[in-house]
SEDOPA-951189 format. One line per field, with one value per residue (C-alpha): z negated, x negated, y. Coordinates in steps of 0.02 Angstrom, whole numbers, plus 50000, padded with zeros to 5 digits. Each point is the difference from the previous one (the first is absolute). Example, Ala and Ser with C-alpha at 12.3 -4.5 7.8 and 13.67 -1.06 7.14 Angstrom:
REM residues 2
up	[49610, 50033]
east	[49385, 49931]
north	[49775, 50172]
//
This chain:
REM residues 877
up	[50009, 50052, 50021, 49837, 49990, 49851, 50062, 49841, 49849, 49868, 49848, 49880, 49852, 49843, 49885, 49845, 49852, 50088, 49991, 50184, 50048, 50189, 50116, 50146, 50120, 50170, 50116, 50139, 50130, 50074, 50205, 50041, 50051, 49864, 49809, 49935, 49852, 49941, 49886, 49885, 49925, 49906, 49902, 49845, 49885, 49864, 49861, 50075, 49936, 50095, 49933, 50139, 50148, 50130, 50173, 50079, 50138, 50105, 49869, 49856, 49884, 49900, 49848, 49927, 49823, 49879, 49892, 49876, 50134, 49963, 50014, 50153, 50073, 49973, 50079, 50157, 50016, 49999, 50120, 50118, 49987, 50050, 50156, 49898, 50042, 49862, 49936, 49947, 49912, 50035, 50005, 50165, 49976, 49891, 49961, 50044, 49962, 50148, 49988, 50137, 50036, 50147, 50064, 50133, 50114, 50128, 50193, 50023, 49804, 49879, 49842, 49875, 49866, 49865, 49863, 49861, 49893, 49860, 49943, 49878, 50110, 49925, 49986, 50074, 50062, 49957, 50115, 49976, 50161, 50085, 50097, 50146, 50117, 50171, 50131, 50080, 50140, 50135, 50067, 49897, 50068, 49843, 49884, 49846, 49853, 49879, 49835, 49876, 49854, 49849, 49850, 49861, 49979, 50192, 50130, 50032, 50167, 50102, 50151, 50106, 50119, 50082, 50066, 50163, 50045, 50181, 50080, 50065, 49814, 49906, 50014, 49958, 49819, 49927, 49826, 49903, 49802, 49897, 49811, 49945, 50154, 50137, 50149, 50142, 50151, 50134, 50148, 50163, 50169, 50082, 50137, 49832, 49935, 50152, 49992, 50193, 50130, 50048, 49854, 49894, 49866, 49842, 49929, 49842, 49911, 49841, 49844, 49967, 49853, 49905, 49870, 49881, 49848, 49877, 49915, 49830, 49890, 49850, 49965, 50000, 50041, 49891, 50066, 49915, 50075, 49923, 49850, 50095, 50020, 50109, 49952, 50141, 49935, 50120, 49934, 50117, 49988, 49863, 50009, 50043, 49871, 50028, 50024, 49962, 50139, 49997, 50174, 49953, 50170, 50057, 50107, 50010, 50148, 50069, 50004, 50151, 50173, 50015, 49828, 49923, 50138, 49982, 49810, 50025, 50125, 49872, 49862, 50108, 50042, 49805, 49949, 50117, 49896, 49800, 49926, 49916, 49840, 50009, 49934, 50093, 50029, 50096, 49934, 50126, 49966, 50089, 49900, 49905, 49947, 50058, 49951, 50089, 49856, 49809, 49959, 50065, 50099, 50058, 50177, 50035, 50182, 49966, 49914, 50142, 50130, 49909, 49981, 50173, 50035, 49874, 50093, 50161, 49932, 49921, 50074, 49962, 49891, 49899, 49917, 49896, 49830, 49981, 49814, 49971, 50125, 49924, 49812, 50039, 50076, 49841, 49893, 50080, 49994, 49803, 49984, 50092, 49890, 49850, 50036, 50065, 50167, 50097, 49947, 49859, 50123, 50149, 50083, 50008, 50115, 50059, 50200, 50033, 50189, 50024, 50134, 49906, 49849, 49840, 50012, 49903, 49815, 49914, 50140, 49913, 50051, 49833, 49898, 50111, 49973, 49814, 49987, 50113, 49902, 49845, 50066, 50083, 49839, 50116, 50026, 50171, 50143, 50103, 50192, 50098, 50176, 50074, 50190, 50122, 49982, 49889, 49839, 49851, 50005, 49856, 49900, 50052, 49982, 49828, 49924, 50080, 49920, 49837, 50013, 50047, 50172, 50159, 50137, 50181, 50156, 50125, 50176, 50102, 50144, 50099, 49877, 49838, 49966, 50015, 49889, 49858, 50009, 50011, 49838, 49924, 50061, 49884, 49848, 50024, 49932, 49824, 49914, 49836, 49889, 49872, 50062, 49900, 50029, 49829, 49986, 49855, 49935, 49931, 50160, 50121, 50068, 50130, 50032, 50146, 49966, 49927, 49953, 50141, 49989, 50132, 50108, 50176, 50105, 50131, 49917, 49894, 49835, 49997, 49830, 49998, 49863, 49931, 49851, 49853, 50022, 50172, 49964, 49941, 50109, 49968, 49977, 49920, 50048, 49916, 50130, 49939, 50108, 49979, 50141, 50041, 49899, 49866, 49956, 50096, 49879, 50040, 49983, 50134, 49992, 50129, 49986, 50116, 50051, 50073, 50086, 50067, 50056, 50091, 50094, 50062, 50159, 49953, 50167, 49970, 49856, 50042, 49853, 49838, 50062, 49836, 49919, 50158, 49990, 49824, 50037, 50145, 49900, 49847, 50122, 50078, 49833, 49924, 50150, 49978, 49821, 50038, 50097, 49849, 49867, 49961, 49895, 49925, 50036, 50185, 49983, 49924, 50137, 50133, 49937, 49966, 50160, 50090, 49910, 50059, 50179, 50011, 49911, 50111, 50159, 50023, 50110, 49889, 49976, 49888, 50121, 50180, 50125, 50068, 50158, 50069, 50143, 50050, 50181, 50068, 50099, 49946, 50117, 50134, 50145, 49977, 50002, 50164, 50083, 49953, 49968, 50045, 49881, 49855, 50011, 50027, 49846, 49904, 50049, 49951, 49824, 50026, 50058, 49890, 49893, 50040, 49933, 50124, 50155, 50039, 49994, 50118, 50105, 50011, 50039, 50142, 50078, 49981, 50094, 50131, 50026, 50031, 50112, 49914, 50068, 49838, 49943, 49861, 50076, 49939, 49823, 50022, 50019, 49822, 49888, 49900, 49866, 49824, 49966, 49919, 49900, 49991, 50012, 50054, 50129, 50132, 50153, 50162, 50085, 49852, 49979, 49819, 49950, 49854, 49920, 49938, 49909, 49930, 50175, 50064, 50131, 50050, 50054, 50085, 50086, 50072, 49943, 50161, 49936, 50062, 49979, 49845, 49893, 49840, 49924, 49828, 50014, 49805, 49846, 49835, 49850, 49858, 50065, 50077, 50168, 50164, 50164, 50151, 50176, 50148, 50172, 50162, 50180, 50145, 50121, 50115, 50025, 50063, 50178, 50006, 49827, 49939, 49822, 49964, 49902, 49808, 49893, 49815, 50002, 49828, 49843, 49826, 49843, 49818, 49840, 49889, 49836, 50036, 50092, 50160, 50177, 50147, 50180, 50156, 50175, 50152, 49964, 49808, 49836, 49848, 49823, 49890, 49818, 49903, 50078, 50054, 50176, 50069, 50212, 50100, 50187, 50070, 50049, 49811, 49903, 49834, 49828, 49885, 49831, 49871, 49868, 50077, 50181, 50102, 50181, 50121, 50179, 50134, 50121, 50154, 49954, 49853, 49804, 49862, 49860, 49818, 49898, 49808, 49970, 50158, 50166, 50120, 50160, 50169, 50120, 50181, 50112, 50186, 50115, 50190, 50140, 49989, 50175, 49969, 50124, 49875, 49816, 49872, 49841, 49862, 49827, 49937, 49814, 49924, 49830, 49894, 49815, 50006, 49856, 49897, 50044, 49910, 50025, 50044, 50137, 50168, 50160, 50186, 49931, 49821, 50006, 50059, 49854, 49913, 50050, 50166, 50074, 50170, 50102, 50183, 50103, 50170, 50096, 50176, 50169, 49996, 50150, 49984, 50025, 49871, 49878, 49947, 49904, 49848, 49850, 49850, 49831, 49886, 49868, 50028, 50169, 50179, 50126, 50173, 49981, 50130, 49980, 50034, 49946, 49922, 49966, 49845, 50025, 49819, 50071, 50173, 50012, 50193, 50060, 49846, 49973, 50054, 49854, 50041, 49918, 50020, 50083, 49932, 50140, 49984, 49865, 49874, 49996, 49883, 49922, 49915, 49877, 50079, 50166, 50042, 50004, 49792, 50007, 50083, 49867, 50005, 49976, 49969, 49796]
east	[50004, 49922, 49828, 49995, 50005, 50066, 49888, 50020, 50117, 50020, 50097, 49922, 50117, 49947, 50134, 49963, 50140, 50110, 49861, 49959, 49839, 50005, 49875, 50034, 49867, 50019, 49864, 50009, 49880, 50004, 50005, 50016, 49839, 50040, 50019, 50173, 50109, 50035, 50143, 50007, 50180, 50084, 50166, 49987, 50131, 50053, 49961, 49801, 49854, 49868, 49827, 49868, 49982, 49842, 49971, 49832, 49951, 49815, 49964, 50015, 50137, 50092, 50094, 50171, 49996, 50148, 50020, 50119, 50136, 49953, 49818, 50034, 50108, 49860, 49876, 50127, 50022, 49810, 49970, 50121, 49956, 49833, 50062, 49961, 50119, 50118, 50115, 50192, 50116, 50191, 50162, 50092, 50141, 50118, 49871, 49822, 49881, 49880, 49814, 49928, 49826, 49904, 49837, 49921, 49892, 49881, 50015, 49978, 49977, 50099, 50070, 50056, 50131, 50035, 50141, 50025, 50158, 50061, 50184, 50088, 50139, 50171, 50116, 50169, 50139, 49890, 49858, 49825, 49990, 49856, 50040, 49879, 50037, 49934, 49983, 49829, 50094, 49896, 49946, 49865, 49871, 49968, 50150, 50022, 50103, 49920, 50089, 49929, 50087, 49958, 50120, 49938, 50186, 50009, 50100, 50182, 50025, 49930, 50076, 49946, 50097, 49983, 50132, 49918, 49987, 50035, 50023, 49825, 49920, 50115, 49859, 49870, 50038, 49909, 50036, 49949, 50002, 49958, 49981, 49934, 49955, 50072, 49956, 50073, 49927, 50053, 49890, 50092, 49905, 49997, 50132, 50113, 49990, 50073, 50191, 49988, 49891, 49886, 50054, 49864, 50143, 49973, 50154, 49893, 50117, 50086, 50003, 49913, 50044, 49934, 50114, 49961, 50045, 49901, 50041, 50079, 49970, 50034, 50065, 49843, 49807, 49863, 49829, 49853, 49838, 49846, 50104, 50161, 50161, 50163, 50165, 50119, 50171, 50153, 50101, 50115, 50154, 50070, 50182, 50048, 50073, 50163, 49987, 50086, 49981, 50077, 49976, 49988, 50030, 49984, 50145, 49953, 50031, 49824, 50027, 50136, 49973, 49870, 49945, 50165, 50039, 49820, 50043, 50190, 49898, 49880, 50124, 50106, 49854, 49955, 50167, 49971, 49846, 50084, 50015, 50155, 49919, 49957, 50085, 50000, 50076, 49993, 49976, 50027, 49920, 50032, 50063, 50099, 49970, 50113, 50001, 50054, 50051, 49989, 49890, 49888, 50109, 49947, 49952, 50150, 50051, 50162, 49894, 49883, 50137, 50063, 49826, 49975, 50151, 49935, 49841, 50074, 50090, 49855, 49976, 49910, 50054, 49931, 49820, 49887, 50048, 49862, 49998, 50168, 49988, 49872, 50043, 50162, 49922, 49875, 50165, 50086, 49860, 49984, 50195, 50010, 49833, 50097, 50159, 49937, 50072, 49835, 49908, 49869, 49879, 50001, 49902, 50064, 49932, 50053, 49967, 50033, 49987, 49992, 49960, 50007, 49942, 50111, 50097, 50174, 50001, 49830, 49881, 49835, 49905, 49908, 50162, 50074, 49847, 49999, 50183, 49990, 49849, 50099, 50127, 49927, 49890, 49907, 50144, 49998, 49900, 50051, 49972, 50008, 50002, 49977, 50080, 49922, 49875, 50100, 49995, 49879, 49919, 49880, 50152, 50081, 49835, 49945, 50183, 49996, 49827, 50053, 50142, 49897, 50049, 49937, 50036, 49999, 50028, 50146, 49938, 50133, 49976, 50126, 49940, 50051, 50129, 49878, 49882, 50136, 50058, 49814, 49955, 50158, 49939, 49848, 50093, 50150, 49937, 49931, 49932, 49936, 50018, 49876, 49858, 49834, 49820, 49907, 49807, 49901, 49961, 49840, 49929, 50066, 50001, 50049, 50156, 50112, 50181, 50072, 50176, 50139, 50190, 50043, 49921, 50084, 50009, 49854, 49892, 49857, 49915, 49821, 49900, 49818, 49884, 49826, 49906, 49914, 49883, 49942, 49950, 50152, 50054, 50184, 50156, 50177, 50158, 50165, 50155, 50166, 50166, 50183, 50080, 50164, 50044, 49856, 49839, 49838, 49860, 49840, 49796, 49882, 49811, 49838, 49836, 49852, 49954, 50180, 49983, 49837, 50039, 50150, 49876, 49870, 50022, 49878, 50016, 50169, 49967, 49952, 49896, 50084, 50176, 50093, 49921, 50049, 50176, 50011, 49926, 50125, 50145, 49953, 49992, 50163, 50073, 49921, 50055, 50181, 49993, 49938, 50156, 50113, 49860, 49986, 49874, 49862, 50061, 49980, 49829, 49938, 50094, 49916, 49827, 50006, 50060, 49872, 49861, 50037, 50041, 49818, 49916, 50077, 49991, 50195, 50073, 50168, 50108, 49859, 49853, 49953, 49887, 49880, 49901, 49890, 49874, 49901, 50013, 49814, 49999, 49832, 49906, 49947, 49976, 50179, 50069, 49897, 50062, 50191, 50030, 50205, 50016, 49896, 50091, 50174, 49979, 49936, 50141, 50114, 49966, 50021, 50176, 50143, 49868, 50038, 49852, 49902, 50082, 49874, 49862, 50099, 50026, 49803, 49963, 50130, 49917, 49833, 50060, 50080, 49856, 49891, 50133, 50038, 50158, 50122, 50056, 50094, 50102, 50162, 49948, 50001, 50182, 50036, 49887, 50081, 50016, 50076, 50179, 50030, 50153, 50029, 50184, 50097, 50143, 50114, 50056, 50046, 50052, 49973, 49817, 49922, 49834, 49904, 49874, 49849, 49910, 49855, 49944, 50053, 50101, 50178, 50096, 50164, 50132, 50166, 50156, 50105, 50184, 50187, 50090, 50098, 49884, 49963, 49812, 49946, 49843, 49994, 50048, 49933, 50094, 49921, 50025, 50162, 49970, 50031, 50003, 50082, 50010, 50124, 49950, 50085, 49970, 49942, 50135, 49925, 49850, 49856, 49945, 50038, 49941, 50060, 50029, 50107, 49907, 50055, 49974, 50068, 50162, 50050, 49895, 50061, 49913, 50060, 49942, 50120, 49932, 50066, 50139, 49950, 50009, 49945, 50069, 49910, 50044, 49955, 50147, 50025, 49922, 50124, 49960, 50121, 49959, 50115, 50175, 49948, 49953, 49904, 49970, 49883, 49950, 49838, 50033, 50000, 49842, 50008, 49894, 50100, 49948, 50102, 49972, 49898, 50001, 49902, 50066, 49923, 50080, 49898, 50113, 50001, 49852, 49986, 50027, 49903, 50083, 49934, 50107, 49936, 49823, 49983, 49925, 50047, 50074, 49999, 50133, 49963, 50132, 49980, 50129, 49990, 50102, 50171, 50018, 49813, 50048, 49912, 49962, 50116, 49958, 49915, 49899, 49839, 49936, 49831, 49958, 49898, 49941, 50042, 49885, 50149, 50108, 49966, 49889, 50162, 50032, 50032, 50087, 49920, 49918, 50008, 49887, 49856, 50015, 49875, 49812, 49978, 49835, 49960, 49830, 49987, 49897, 49954, 50053, 50015, 50082, 50192, 50117, 50002, 49813, 50046, 50067, 49880, 50051, 49929, 50020, 50074, 49998, 50130, 50113, 49903, 50065, 49887, 50089, 49950, 50035, 49983, 49923, 50143, 50088, 50173, 50064, 50009, 50160, 49983, 49950, 50053, 50163, 49997, 49811, 49942, 49807, 49911, 49931, 49887, 50031, 49997, 50162, 50064, 50100, 50164, 50098, 49845, 49998, 49845, 50001, 50176, 50046, 50114, 50098, 50080, 50157, 49999, 50015, 50161, 50133, 50186, 50020, 49911, 50044]
north	[49997, 50174, 49917, 49905, 49814, 49880, 49842, 49905, 50010, 49866, 49970, 49879, 49962, 49870, 49972, 49913, 49970, 50135, 50132, 50065, 50059, 50076, 50081, 50084, 50024, 50105, 50034, 50144, 50061, 50180, 49949, 50173, 50128, 50116, 50001, 49935, 50003, 49817, 49980, 49825, 49996, 49856, 49967, 49914, 49928, 50120, 49880, 49983, 50101, 50050, 49931, 50040, 50086, 50031, 50064, 49940, 50112, 49971, 49875, 50115, 49968, 50129, 49939, 50080, 50037, 49993, 50156, 50078, 50084, 50183, 49970, 49898, 50140, 50124, 49904, 49973, 50169, 50054, 49855, 50068, 50177, 49939, 49902, 49848, 49844, 49962, 49844, 50010, 49880, 50050, 49923, 49952, 49893, 49874, 49881, 50079, 50135, 50071, 50014, 50107, 50061, 50083, 50014, 50077, 49875, 50043, 49937, 49825, 49971, 49866, 50014, 49871, 50023, 49889, 50012, 49884, 50005, 49876, 49971, 49870, 49909, 50008, 49852, 50049, 49862, 49862, 50049, 50120, 50122, 50065, 50150, 50073, 50125, 49979, 50158, 50009, 50130, 49917, 49827, 49942, 49871, 49912, 50021, 49864, 49987, 49854, 49964, 49871, 49947, 49902, 49941, 49885, 49942, 49956, 50068, 49941, 50110, 50106, 50115, 50141, 50121, 50147, 50136, 50021, 49820, 49958, 49841, 50004, 50033, 49866, 49872, 50116, 50008, 49843, 49938, 49856, 49951, 49853, 49971, 50177, 50079, 50086, 50083, 50113, 50075, 50111, 50049, 50060, 50017, 50166, 49917, 49947, 50185, 50076, 50060, 49946, 49918, 50146, 50122, 50089, 50013, 49885, 49895, 49984, 50141, 49940, 49885, 49839, 49907, 49852, 49913, 49840, 49933, 49878, 49840, 50010, 49843, 50116, 50156, 50113, 49989, 50064, 50056, 50048, 50054, 50108, 50060, 50067, 49883, 50013, 49909, 49971, 49961, 49930, 49879, 49898, 49896, 50114, 50025, 50170, 50111, 50085, 50179, 50161, 50134, 50166, 50103, 50180, 50093, 50192, 50053, 50173, 50103, 49975, 49807, 50046, 49909, 49878, 49972, 49952, 49890, 49906, 50000, 49925, 49862, 49958, 49974, 49894, 49881, 50010, 49957, 49831, 49951, 50025, 49842, 49953, 49981, 50206, 50142, 50165, 50164, 50175, 50165, 50155, 50170, 50172, 50130, 49880, 49832, 49861, 49824, 49834, 49910, 50058, 49853, 49883, 49859, 49824, 49962, 49888, 49975, 50120, 50131, 50014, 50010, 50157, 50059, 49992, 50098, 50134, 50001, 50034, 50146, 50095, 50177, 50153, 50140, 50148, 50032, 49894, 49957, 49870, 50000, 49966, 49860, 49901, 50029, 49923, 49858, 49974, 50019, 49869, 49881, 50040, 49967, 49836, 49928, 50065, 49936, 49836, 50031, 49927, 49845, 50017, 49910, 50113, 50148, 50164, 50127, 50187, 50035, 50186, 50074, 50165, 50128, 50171, 50079, 50028, 50156, 49974, 49968, 49982, 50051, 50012, 49832, 49991, 50006, 49867, 49875, 50044, 49954, 49844, 49928, 50021, 49916, 49846, 49967, 49897, 49868, 50003, 50056, 50144, 50003, 50157, 50000, 50195, 49990, 50126, 50146, 50127, 49903, 50039, 49839, 50041, 50005, 49834, 49903, 50089, 49965, 49810, 49975, 50052, 49878, 49838, 50013, 50075, 50129, 49970, 50109, 49955, 50084, 50067, 49898, 49889, 49851, 50101, 49868, 49854, 50082, 50033, 49817, 49941, 50082, 49910, 49848, 50028, 50007, 49906, 49838, 50016, 49844, 50060, 50158, 50063, 49914, 50013, 49933, 50000, 49988, 49999, 50176, 49956, 49942, 50099, 50202, 50107, 49892, 50051, 50005, 49837, 50012, 50007, 50036, 49892, 49859, 49980, 49840, 50008, 50120, 49981, 50087, 50029, 50050, 50034, 50046, 49968, 49917, 50083, 49880, 49971, 49833, 49941, 49850, 49960, 50078, 49948, 50098, 49986, 50037, 50052, 50049, 49975, 49885, 49971, 49851, 50013, 50094, 49962, 49971, 49911, 50018, 49973, 49987, 50020, 50002, 50067, 49811, 49971, 50166, 49953, 49834, 50086, 50124, 49873, 50071, 50162, 50074, 50051, 50103, 50184, 50073, 50018, 49984, 49970, 50161, 50092, 49924, 50068, 50169, 50025, 49940, 50120, 50147, 49959, 49989, 50162, 50112, 49910, 50045, 50189, 50031, 49988, 50078, 50185, 50104, 49907, 49830, 50036, 50083, 49845, 49889, 50095, 49992, 49829, 49963, 50111, 49916, 49833, 50076, 50064, 49849, 49875, 50116, 50003, 50138, 50037, 50153, 50075, 49961, 50052, 49910, 50141, 49943, 50132, 50003, 50139, 50053, 50010, 50159, 50054, 49922, 50126, 49889, 49940, 50177, 50032, 49841, 50041, 50169, 49999, 49836, 50099, 50160, 49904, 49924, 50142, 50105, 49868, 50028, 50176, 49985, 50065, 50117, 50178, 50065, 49892, 50080, 50124, 49861, 49906, 50149, 50028, 49822, 49997, 50149, 49911, 49849, 50092, 50097, 49861, 49929, 49854, 49895, 50028, 49833, 50072, 50150, 49935, 50030, 50189, 50011, 49942, 50103, 50126, 50125, 49951, 50049, 50150, 49931, 49815, 49934, 49858, 50017, 49944, 50108, 49972, 49832, 49944, 50023, 49964, 50091, 49927, 50116, 49911, 50139, 49889, 49934, 50203, 49899, 49948, 49847, 50013, 49891, 49995, 49925, 49941, 49975, 50032, 50162, 49972, 49910, 50066, 49994, 50006, 50121, 50036, 49905, 50034, 49906, 50102, 50196, 49922, 50103, 49899, 50070, 49904, 50049, 49956, 49989, 50078, 49968, 50101, 50029, 49882, 49876, 50114, 49970, 49820, 49952, 49839, 50069, 50162, 50133, 50019, 50123, 50049, 50095, 49979, 50002, 49951, 50052, 49954, 50013, 49879, 50059, 50182, 49944, 50104, 49959, 50096, 49959, 50076, 50001, 50117, 50104, 50013, 49964, 49937, 49989, 49900, 50011, 49879, 50042, 50173, 50035, 50144, 50028, 50100, 50019, 50010, 50195, 50025, 50066, 49933, 49977, 49899, 49953, 49896, 49874, 49860, 50084, 50124, 50024, 50128, 50007, 50093, 50056, 49890, 49918, 49892, 49977, 49971, 49885, 49951, 49873, 49998, 49979, 49893, 50021, 50140, 49976, 50108, 49955, 50078, 50038, 49963, 50098, 49967, 50072, 49943, 49949, 49903, 49847, 49881, 50070, 50056, 50100, 49899, 50011, 49957, 49965, 50060, 49947, 50102, 49960, 49822, 49960, 50069, 49846, 49836, 49852, 49901, 50102, 49915, 50008, 50031, 50162, 49970, 49865, 50086, 50122, 49892, 49991, 49904, 49943, 49927, 49953, 50025, 49879, 49968, 50168, 49964, 50081, 49978, 49995, 50186, 50080, 50130, 49892, 49857, 49847, 49946, 49851, 50075, 49902, 50079, 49905, 49833, 49988, 50023, 50111, 50061, 50186, 50136, 50183, 50127, 50150, 50055, 50168, 50099, 50119, 50071, 50177, 49981, 49908, 50042, 49946, 49920, 49956, 49856, 49875, 49874, 49823, 49825, 49930, 49820, 49917, 49901, 50087, 50017, 49824, 49949, 50179, 50006, 49869, 49875, 50041, 50163, 49923, 49977, 50186, 50001, 50059, 50011, 50193, 50164, 49978]
//
């Protein structure tokens, strides 16, 4: 691609006792005759920790270093400022994080990248799963995935599949397993990688998944190596516990449409899986709280039939009384247990689904957390499912962890119903409650979590620790739990000799794997505890997790991998041989730094003076000076401009939607301010264009705390204060000040609005010739002082009131010679963007001022949270 060939890519995975050690090696060559940027990126499981990275250029290896996040950030910024290469780890999808590093490679030179990461494979639905993202982006002469598995208990089944497998590739996946060893290889030829006979496009683009399970002659397996132990607990053939499940469902107005349809679909499928011994109920919360039945009821065929009718009739209404809904569910479970309405030996759980933030009743999230924790008293786990991108996921996660549950994002895609059902399947078959694995206190230190509210069928409990005496060679464990019929209670033992005997094949043991497994699990649990902690406790957990991350060289949320290699431009011979290439690279480092524009201009003059052909001319068009005032706006068709002051730059995007659609622009549940806009269409399509131009023909700005509403159209401005309405036209010149409101109308030009102590808004009036064959009068919205809105502000504009970072890579000519394209890394996504301009009409509503920005295509996909249709609301207010 662009002169860069990846001629080898190998993924080598070794799994020992569920702990995976993965090495990705990628080799590339610059076949061009000029210096080129080579980018290595790979998507990794979110549960994995990167442990090592290096790149080798011209037989010199440059290793990555893992440092505390702030230290790493400073080193990264320093490297970038000097034109050095830099590495970056970022999130990129539901299951993955993306690691990216780029380096400039001389003509005809090679580079080798090697990345190592480790993860503890989780058991779900009776199998361990290893997930490998495959996306080389081009045909690779030597491509290979090799997985070697060693389990001392023995392997019972092994399977591998890929989302991109074609008929030609079906037999390329080779798998074998016997006794303790399993092996999988995938090595397609160049022709097998092609999408068609003579294509250069690769079919390798998707997920490669390995699943396996182990033999279980006993409920658990203990392993002891070098002063550390790991204990795997997964009993089989236990009778299932009856469960008592309450579904607490958000039916507020924001759930209208696709979200409530998918919720109904998921609940109907879940009802098909509920067992007759189970008890259940539904609680719905909008502005009010509604229950299907007054108490939990048994899942008889008759009751399930009635429940299906109820679910089909669920519809949206009102706002979000989350506190009322969840407290009703807890009270109902408490009453059922006190009144012996449910079996004594049963597992009770609460599953809550919401897409918004509490705004009715008690809306302070800390108060809600305190009430919920006090009400449950640790008796049943709370599972919080956050639907879409508008939820306060941090609040949901903290509340779930405080109540022995967990939170999960439900992504607003076409398979959202399957995501909901999939989560329910994970917790639908409890086998034990109140599980405790007890170890001798005088022998063990630094124990990971060893008590669990529920054990679910098909899962596994993992506990690790280290011995106080490194020379200790045996361990005794007491296991306790409550089953469907009686209590589970037994003692198990293991010694180092038994472990050594089981691991005679030493080549499968990579380093101190049990020690690393312990460190991995400990860091993971410390980070989880940290979410719900505050004050000194949080500081201590952070310090402990950071120390372990640095000691074992794990990239975690507290650390970063920094990879730097100085660009060798000090060689005078090299400069003499390639003046344009060197200057081009130098100029690239000057881009978007206004203070260096004069230096750039002088260099341009020198280069032109000596008559060198300019290979970097397109970059001239997007040098600019910093904006005098930073703001975020939407104007025109509608064009969104997002200022990024820390970058001294801007990002822009358009929204293409039908006339009549109402878009949520700003929503701040703390200050109570919302801004919505209704689209109008042009009189007809422009010059045969496929899509009609649309503009904002009506804006609605409200402050619910002040009971104020402002409606603005190109004809009039209406203020509603409670039941009182006041109207103005654009012919008026008005300055109005009343409690919580400042309004200034500049005749036939714009209006300035400030509500309460929140942000200020400028609404620009665009008037066209009444007989204009195409356009209509419309409005533009500009936000000022957006920092006065809260951190929970969202919406098409509101989400950008928080700090936004982006990186521009691979600037290259686009389809328009005046508008180069580039790769943008933003919000953990990789986008193709185009340098262009949008108009700022604040000072000149007729002609406007050009603002340079990076244009994001496809309705802002990858830049905005979710998709643009998530922001369509039913009305202005």
